[in-house]
C-alpha positions as CSV (number, residue, x, y, z in Angstrom):
1,X,6.9,-7.1,0.5
2,X,8.2,-7.6,-2.8
3,X,11.3,-6.8,-3.9
4,X,11.8,-2.9,-4.8
5,X,14.0,-1.0,-6.6
6,X,15.0,2.2,-5.1
7,X,17.2,5.4,-6.1
8,X,19.7,6.6,-3.3
9,X,20.5,10.1,-4.6
10,X,23.7,11.1,-1.9
11,X,27.0,12.7,-1.9
12,X,28.0,11.4,0.9
13,X,29.6,7.8,-0.1
14,X,29.7,6.9,3.6
15,X,26.0,7.6,4.5
16,X,25.2,6.2,0.8
17,X,26.9,2.9,1.7
18,X,25.7,2.6,5.2
19,X,21.6,3.3,3.9
20,X,22.5,0.6,0.8
21,X,23.5,-2.1,3.0
22,X,20.3,-1.3,5.5
23,X,18.1,-1.1,2.2
24,X,20.2,-4.5,1.1
25,X,19.2,-6.3,3.8
26,X,15.6,-5.5,3.8
27,X,15.2,-7.0,0.0
28,X,15.4,-3.4,-1.9
29,X,17.7,-3.8,-4.9
30,X,19.9,0.0,-4.9
31,X,21.0,2.2,-7.7
32,X,23.3,5.7,-6.7
33,X,24.1,8.5,-7.5
34,X,26.3,11.4,-6.4
35,X,25.2,14.2,-7.6
36,X,22.0,15.6,-8.6
37,X,21.9,15.8,-12.4
38,X,23.0,12.2,-12.4
39,X,20.1,11.4,-9.8
40,X,17.7,13.3,-11.8
41,X,18.7,10.9,-15.3
42,X,18.5,7.9,-13.4
43,X,15.5,8.4,-11.8
44,X,13.3,9.9,-15.3
45,X,14.7,6.9,-17.1
46,X,14.6,4.0,-14.7
47,X,11.0,2.7,-13.1
48,X,11.9,3.1,-9.1
49,X,9.7,2.5,-6.9
50,X,10.9,4.9,-4.5
51,X,14.0,7.9,-4.3
52,X,16.0,8.8,-1.3
53,X,17.0,12.0,-2.0
54,X,19.3,14.4,-0.3
55,X,18.8,18.3,-0.2
56,X,22.8,19.4,-0.4
57,X,23.9,18.2,-3.7
58,X,26.7,19.3,-6.3
59,X,25.6,20.1,-9.9
60,X,21.8,20.6,-8.9
61,X,20.2,20.5,-5.6
62,X,17.8,18.2,-4.1
63,X,14.6,20.5,-4.5
64,X,15.1,21.2,-8.0
65,X,15.6,17.4,-8.4
66,X,12.7,16.7,-7.4
67,X,10.6,19.5,-8.4
68,X,12.3,18.3,-12.0
69,X,11.0,14.5,-11.1
70,X,7.5,15.7,-10.5
71,X,6.7,18.7,-12.8
72,X,9.0,17.9,-15.9
73,X,9.0,14.3,-16.1
74,X,5.1,13.7,-14.5
75,X,6.7,10.8,-12.2
76,X,4.4,10.2,-9.1
77,X,7.8,8.0,-7.5
78,X,7.5,8.5,-4.2
79,X,10.6,10.6,-2.6
80,X,11.8,10.9,0.9
81,X,14.3,13.6,1.5
82,X,17.6,13.5,3.2
83,X,18.6,16.6,4.9
84,X,20.7,18.1,7.2
85,X,18.1,21.0,7.9
86,X,15.1,20.8,10.3
87,X,13.4,23.9,9.6
88,X,9.7,24.1,8.8
89,X,11.1,26.2,5.6
90,X,12.8,23.4,4.4
91,X,10.2,21.1,4.8
92,X,7.7,23.3,3.8
93,X,9.8,23.7,0.3
94,X,10.5,20.1,0.1
95,X,6.7,19.0,0.1
96,X,5.6,22.1,-2.4
97,X,8.7,20.6,-4.9
98,X,6.4,17.2,-4.3
99,X,8.3,15.2,-1.9
100,X,6.2,12.4,0.4
101,X,8.1,12.4,3.4
102,X,11.1,14.0,5.1
103,X,14.4,12.9,7.4
104,X,16.4,15.2,8.9
105,X,19.8,14.0,9.5
106,X,21.2,12.1,11.8
107,X,18.5,9.5,11.7
108,X,17.7,5.6,12.3
109,X,18.6,3.7,8.7
110,X,16.1,1.4,10.1
111,X,13.1,4.0,10.4
112,X,14.3,4.9,6.9
113,X,14.0,1.4,5.4
114,X,10.3,1.3,7.4
115,X,9.6,4.8,6.0
116,X,9.9,3.8,2.5
117,X,8.0,0.5,2.9
118,X,4.9,2.2,4.4
119,X,5.3,4.7,0.9
120,X,5.7,2.1,-1.3
121,X,2.5,0.1,-0.1
122,X,0.2,2.9,-0.7
123,X,1.8,3.7,-3.9
124,X,1.1,0.5,-5.0
125,X,-2.4,0.4,-3.3
126,X,-5.6,-0.9,-5.0
127,X,-8.0,1.8,-5.2
128,X,-11.6,1.8,-5.6
129,X,-13.1,2.2,-9.2
130,X,-15.4,5.0,-8.2
131,X,-15.3,8.6,-7.3
132,X,-15.4,10.6,-4.4
133,X,-17.4,13.8,-4.1
134,X,-17.6,16.3,-1.5
135,X,-19.0,20.0,-3.3
136,X,-17.7,20.9,-6.4
137,X,-14.6,18.6,-5.3
138,X,-14.0,15.3,-7.4
139,X,-11.4,12.2,-6.5
140,X,-11.4,10.0,-9.5
141,X,-10.3,6.6,-7.3
142,X,-9.8,4.6,-10.4
143,X,-7.7,7.2,-12.1
144,X,-6.5,9.1,-8.6
145,X,-6.9,12.1,-10.9
146,X,-8.8,15.2,-8.7
147,X,-10.2,17.6,-10.4
148,X,-12.7,21.2,-9.1
149,X,-14.9,23.0,-10.9
150,X,-13.5,21.1,-14.1
151,X,-10.2,21.8,-13.4
152,X,-7.4,19.4,-12.4
153,X,-5.7,19.6,-9.7
154,X,-1.9,18.7,-9.3
155,X,-2.1,16.6,-5.6
156,X,1.3,14.8,-4.1
157,X,0.9,11.1,-3.6
158,X,0.6,11.6,0.0
159,X,-2.2,14.6,-0.3
160,X,-3.8,11.8,-2.5
161,X,-4.3,9.7,0.8
162,X,-4.7,12.5,3.2
163,X,-7.8,13.5,0.7
164,X,-9.4,9.8,0.1
165,X,-9.7,9.7,4.1
166,X,-11.1,12.7,4.8
167,X,-13.3,13.0,1.7
168,X,-14.3,9.6,2.4
169,X,-15.4,10.4,6.2
170,X,-16.9,13.8,4.8
171,X,-18.9,15.6,6.4
172,X,-17.2,13.6,9.6
173,X,-14.3,15.1,11.2
174,X,-11.1,13.2,11.4
175,X,-8.5,13.8,14.5
176,X,-5.3,14.2,13.5
177,X,-4.2,11.4,15.6
178,X,-6.6,9.0,13.0
179,X,-4.9,10.4,9.9
180,X,-1.7,10.5,10.6
181,X,-2.8,6.5,11.9
182,X,-4.1,6.1,8.4
183,X,-1.2,7.2,6.5
184,X,2.0,6.1,8.4
185,X,0.4,3.6,10.6
186,X,2.7,3.2,13.9
187,X,5.9,4.9,12.4
188,X,4.0,8.4,12.6
189,X,6.3,11.2,11.8
190,X,7.0,14.6,13.6
191,X,3.9,16.8,13.5
192,X,5.6,19.2,11.2
193,X,5.4,16.4,8.7
194,X,1.3,16.3,8.5
195,X,1.1,20.2,9.0
196,X,3.1,20.7,5.8
197,X,1.5,18.6,3.5
198,X,-2.1,19.6,4.8
199,X,-0.5,23.2,4.1
200,X,0.5,22.3,0.6
201,X,-3.8,20.4,0.2
202,X,-4.8,23.4,1.5
203,X,-3.1,25.4,-1.3
204,X,-4.1,23.2,-3.8
205,X,-7.7,22.6,-3.2
206,X,-9.2,26.0,-1.9
207,X,-6.6,28.9,-2.4
208,X,-8.0,29.3,-5.7
209,X,-11.3,28.9,-5.0
210,X,-14.1,31.0,-3.7
211,X,-15.1,28.8,-1.6
212,X,-13.5,26.8,1.2
213,X,-13.2,22.7,1.6
214,X,-11.0,21.6,4.0
215,X,-12.0,23.3,7.4
216,X,-9.9,22.7,10.6
217,X,-11.6,22.6,14.4
218,X,-9.7,23.4,16.4
219,X,-8.9,21.1,19.3
220,X,-10.8,18.8,17.2
221,X,-9.2,17.9,13.8
222,X,-10.3,18.3,10.0
223,X,-12.8,17.5,7.8
224,X,-13.9,18.3,4.0
225,X,-17.1,19.6,3.8
226,X,-19.1,22.6,2.1
227,X,-19.7,24.3,5.0
228,X,-18.2,24.8,8.8
């Protein structure tokens, strides 16, 4: 993997240094911010390959920083959030703000490095210059734009990867294990992470519309299709 630039936004200096040491050994170039406002400024003014973002920060918390990176700066830079809180509500909030991944403290720095490498590879991936279509849901793989009923939808980078897998297999069913393997390889996070991404994706592509396209088949898996 070629050298990547990563921003660490973490107010605990010892932890930030430990993360930086592991990243530099893995050939990452690292920038650092100790508060949310500085982290946001750096994230929107520099071309980073990924951002490591703590939730509890002085000045502006990580949720607000993440939301501003996505909504105000319109950046799709991969973001992994770090927090001492491991509640599903916090994970959902982080993913709703646009985070791609989530690690609860304490964590293994080697796992963080591996997660970052996986996210960056996915983000840099080459996509087919054609569109996937299921019903009135269209995913342009060239521009990475998703629309339904001619309305553009804001889908997170991980949500886009989930859509790509499910729409390519449509109307066939994809098991959750198969989907997780496609997304994370052998570094599959806990089941709450995939569940949270699916919750946000369903809210984005189905909730505003009359018909449901993302279906859960109990005990089997998931599929995107015009009918269950």
